[in-house]
C-alpha positions as CSV (number, residue, x, y, z in Angstrom):
1,M,3.6,7.1,-1.5
2,L,1.0,8.2,1.1
3,E,0.1,11.8,1.1
4,H,-1.8,13.5,3.9
5,M,-5.1,15.1,2.9
6,D,-4.8,18.0,5.3
7,Y,-7.8,19.9,4.1
8,L,-10.3,17.6,5.9
9,P,-11.9,18.5,9.2
10,R,-9.7,17.7,12.3
11,H,-11.9,14.7,13.3
12,V,-11.0,13.0,9.9
13,L,-7.7,11.6,8.8
14,G,-7.4,11.4,5.0
15,M,-4.6,9.7,3.1
16,H,-4.0,9.6,-0.7
17,A,-2.1,6.6,-2.0
18,V,-0.2,7.1,-5.3
19,G,2.6,5.2,-6.9
20,S,4.5,2.7,-4.7
21,V,3.4,2.3,-1.1
22,T,6.0,0.9,1.3
23,N,6.2,0.1,5.0
24,K,8.3,3.3,5.4
25,D,5.2,5.2,4.2
26,Y,3.2,3.7,7.0
27,E,5.9,4.4,9.6
28,N,6.7,7.9,8.5
29,A,3.4,9.2,7.2
30,L,0.6,7.2,8.7
31,H,1.6,6.1,12.2
32,P,2.2,9.6,13.6
33,L,-1.0,11.0,12.1
34,L,-3.1,8.1,13.5
35,S,-1.5,8.5,16.9
36,E,-2.4,12.2,16.8
37,Q,-5.9,11.4,15.6
38,V,-6.5,9.2,18.6
39,K,-5.0,11.7,21.0
40,Q,-7.2,14.5,19.7
41,N,-10.4,12.6,19.1
42,G,-10.2,9.3,20.8
43,R,-11.6,7.6,17.7
44,I,-10.5,7.3,14.1
45,N,-12.4,8.4,11.1
46,F,-10.2,7.4,8.1
47,L,-10.5,8.2,4.4
48,L,-8.2,6.4,2.0
49,V,-8.1,7.5,-1.6
50,L,-6.4,4.8,-3.5
51,E,-5.2,6.0,-6.9
52,T,-2.5,3.3,-7.4
53,N,-2.9,-0.3,-8.1
54,I,-3.0,-2.4,-5.0
55,Q,-0.1,-4.4,-6.5
56,N,2.0,-1.3,-5.8
57,F,1.8,-1.9,-2.1
58,T,4.9,-3.8,-0.9
59,A,4.7,-6.8,1.3
60,G,5.9,-4.7,4.2
61,A,3.2,-2.2,3.6
62,W,0.6,-5.0,3.8
63,C,2.1,-6.0,7.2
64,G,2.0,-2.4,8.3
65,N,-1.7,-2.2,7.3
66,I,-2.5,-5.2,9.5
67,E,-0.4,-3.9,12.4
68,I,-2.2,-0.6,12.3
69,G,-5.6,-2.3,12.3
70,L,-4.7,-4.3,15.4
71,K,-2.9,-1.5,17.2
72,Y,-5.9,0.8,17.0
73,F,-8.5,-2.1,17.2
74,L,-11.0,-0.4,19.4
75,R,-10.4,3.1,18.0
76,W,-11.9,2.7,14.5
77,N,-15.1,4.7,14.0
78,K,-15.5,5.1,10.3
79,L,-13.4,4.0,7.3
80,A,-14.0,5.0,3.7
81,I,-12.0,3.5,0.9
82,V,-12.2,5.4,-2.4
83,T,-10.8,3.5,-5.4
84,D,-11.8,2.3,-8.9
85,Q,-10.5,-1.1,-8.0
86,K,-13.8,-2.8,-7.3
87,S,-12.2,-5.9,-5.8
88,F,-10.4,-3.8,-3.2
89,R,-13.6,-1.9,-2.4
90,E,-15.4,-5.2,-1.8
91,F,-12.5,-6.5,0.2
92,S,-12.7,-3.5,2.5
93,H,-16.3,-4.4,3.4
94,L,-14.8,-7.5,5.1
95,F,-13.4,-5.1,7.7
96,K,-16.8,-4.7,9.2
97,Y,-16.7,-8.3,10.3
98,I,-13.2,-7.9,11.8
99,L,-12.9,-4.4,13.3
100,P,-15.5,-2.3,15.1
101,G,-16.8,0.7,13.3
102,K,-18.5,1.5,10.0
103,Y,-16.9,0.9,6.6
104,K,-17.9,2.0,3.1
105,G,-16.2,1.7,-0.3
106,Y,-16.7,4.3,-3.1
107,P,-15.5,4.6,-6.7
108,L,-13.2,7.6,-7.4
109,E,-16.0,9.5,-9.1
110,E,-17.9,9.4,-5.7
111,L,-15.1,11.0,-3.7
112,D,-17.4,13.9,-2.7
113,Q,-19.9,11.4,-1.3
114,A,-17.2,9.6,0.6
115,V,-15.9,12.9,2.1
116,K,-19.5,13.8,3.1
117,W,-20.1,10.4,4.8
118,I,-16.8,10.3,6.6
119,T,-17.1,13.9,7.9
120,E,-20.6,13.5,9.3
121,K,-20.6,13.3,13.1
C-alpha cells in the first residue's frame, strides 16, 4: 500500500510504502498526486519511505514505476529513497544516470536528514 505523507511542504510529494504494493496503488494513490505536483510546482520533489520488502511490489507495480519515470521524465527535480534495504538504496542511485534531477538514498534512521534534503529549495 502507498500512503500519502501529507504533512510535507506543498513542493514535496511524499509516499510511504508498507505491505504489498500493486499497480492499483500507483494508479489510485500516486498518479493523481504526481499530476497535481506537476501542476502546482512544475517539478517533482519526491520522497519515498520504503518500509516493506521490495519483493512485496507486484510486477504491475514495477511496470507502473517505470511508466511514471518516463511520463514525468523532464519533471524530476529531487528524489529521496529512504529504506533499510541497502541494495535498493544503491539501485536508486542509478536513476541519476537515467533521469534528470538529483537522487539520494538514506537508511530509515536518517529519515529526518532525507526530509531536510528533499524540502530544501
